[in-house]
C-alpha positions in Angstrom: 134.0 89.2 78.3 130.8 88.0 79.7 127.5 88.0 78.1 126.0 91.5 77.4 123.4 92.8 79.9 119.8 93.3 79.4 117.9 95.4 82.0 114.6 94.1 83.1 112.0 96.8 83.7 112.5 96.9 87.3 116.1 97.3 86.9 115.7 100.2 84.7 113.5 102.0 87.2 116.0 101.3 90.2 118.7 102.4 88.0 117.2 105.7 87.1 116.2 106.3 90.9 119.8 105.4 91.9 118.8 104.1 95.2 119.7 100.3 94.8 123.2 99.6 95.8 123.1 96.2 94.4 122.3 97.2 91.1 124.5 100.1 91.1 127.4 97.7 91.9 126.3 95.3 89.1 126.2 98.4 86.6 129.4 99.8 87.6 131.3 96.5 87.2 129.6 96.3 83.7 131.0 99.5 82.6 134.5 98.8 84.1 134.4 95.5 82.3 133.0 97.2 79.1 130.2 94.9 79.2 127.6 96.2 76.8 124.1 97.1 78.4 120.8 96.8 76.5 117.3 98.1 77.3 114.2 96.7 75.3 111.5 99.0 73.8 109.0 97.0 75.6 110.3 98.5 78.9 109.1 101.9 77.8 105.6 100.4 77.2 105.7 98.9 80.6 106.8 102.0 82.4 104.1 104.0 80.6 101.5 101.5 81.7 102.7 101.5 85.2 102.7 105.2 85.2 99.3 105.6 83.6 97.7 103.0 86.4 99.2 105.0 89.2 101.6 102.2 90.0 104.7 104.5 89.6 105.3 108.3 89.8 107.0 109.9 87.0 106.9 113.7 87.0 107.2 114.2 83.4 106.3 112.6 80.1 107.2 108.9 80.3 108.9 109.0 76.7 111.1 111.9 77.6 112.0 110.0 81.0 112.8 106.8 79.3 115.1 108.4 76.6 117.0 110.3 79.3 117.6 107.3 81.2 118.6 105.2 78.2 121.1 108.1 77.3 122.3 108.4 80.8 123.0 104.8 81.2 124.9 104.2 78.2 122.6 101.4 77.3 121.7 100.7 73.7 118.0 100.0 72.7 117.5 96.4 71.5 115.7 95.9 68.3 112.1 94.7 68.6 110.8 93.3 65.5 108.7 90.5 64.3 111.2 87.7 65.0 111.3 88.7 68.6 107.7 89.1 68.9 106.9 85.7 67.4 109.5 84.1 69.5 107.9 85.4 72.6 105.0 83.4 71.8 106.9 80.2 71.4 109.0 80.1 74.5 109.6 76.7 75.9 108.7 75.0 79.2 105.9 77.1 80.7 107.1 80.8 80.7 104.4 82.7 82.5 101.9 85.1 80.4 103.3 88.5 81.3 103.7 90.2 78.0 106.6 92.4 78.8 108.6 89.6 80.5 108.0 87.2 77.4 109.4 90.0 75.2 112.3 90.6 77.4 113.1 86.7 77.6 112.5 86.6 73.8 115.0 89.4 73.2 117.5 87.9 75.6 117.3 84.6 73.8 117.6 86.0 70.6 120.7 88.4 71.3 122.6 86.1 73.8 121.9 88.6 76.7 121.6 88.1 80.3 118.8 89.7 81.9 119.4 92.0 85.0 116.3 91.3 87.3 114.7 90.5 90.6 111.7 89.0 88.9 111.4 85.6 90.6 109.6 84.0 87.6 112.3 85.2 85.3 115.1 83.9 87.6 113.2 80.6 88.0 113.1 80.4 84.1 116.7 81.0 83.8 117.4 78.0 86.3 115.7 75.9 83.9 118.5 76.8 81.3 116.2 78.8 78.8 117.7 82.2 79.1 120.7 83.8 81.0 119.9 86.1 83.9 121.6 87.6 86.8 119.9 88.5 90.1 120.5 92.1 91.2 
């Protein structure tokens, strides 16, 4: 079995919308292979921030939306404790400053997870060998 998956915020949003064929294929294969899927609590924060700023539209309370997406996806919620938070401040080799991305990367590194993302900065960081990632 390959490394468990950690959905980046963009992947969570696309999975919830169900409109991204490549992501649907990736997640379907993960379920078929019984590859565990994880989400970070920082994703709920980032989605809330995006919704509050008008960058995405969610027609109901963000927490309720996030909890439903988590339940329907079969994903587990990764722990977000002091170890991960401090690790996010100590990432090697010039990881960019985006808070949510840093926490997602630190979570993946701590738990041996592959990040599912289209974020070019995370994918470039993975190419340097600092984290596992798969483009979707």
